[in-house]
C-alpha angles and dihedrals in degrees: 000000000000138000090278090063091071093049106045129062128192091248089061090066117092124177133201096001113177110222124144101208145026089250092057090044092054089048090052092047091048093052091048093053090045091052096042101036108016091243112148110261090215091055092048095049093045094051092048091048092048092051092046090051088064090058140308116296090208115123092196127244091081096302132117136175107200109186140165150167116261122202115237093015111136099192139018122264130197131200137179127213127180116193127220088224128018120254134206111269098164087255120189090237091042090235117140116254118242105160120054130184110194122202124188118186135181116273089256100059119196136206087264090063091051089048091052091049089051090049091052090050091049092051091049092051090060106097094213094050092045093051089048092052091048096049113023110111096200119084089198092058090047088051089051091051093048094048098041098046114121 
């Protein structure tokens, strides 16, 4: 188990979602967090858009880590979305993004939140883990990978 295990739940994993744009992806993510965690969809979408306006959260190679600070949130939450088709995310390598790890943190982020973001980035830089996230059909197995990563 790792720090991600306390922040992600299986119902925050969505596979093969069909959205045509980053805006519609953020709308989808916002609705999921509202449904699963009672976090205002408007707040979630706004925080993701504000962070993205500072620069793309794409790592390249089809992966992005949109994240943001949400007012009135008491603990961090993580989600994973894999898209049916890649979308433009203004990636440094100009490749469409297909796998997205979302991280929402309280407005007052701590060093722990930065460490978790770094852990996610490290996992996504591992070729085997990245391929698994891009191809595995089982949400449960993706959950297992995310929560067991060291």
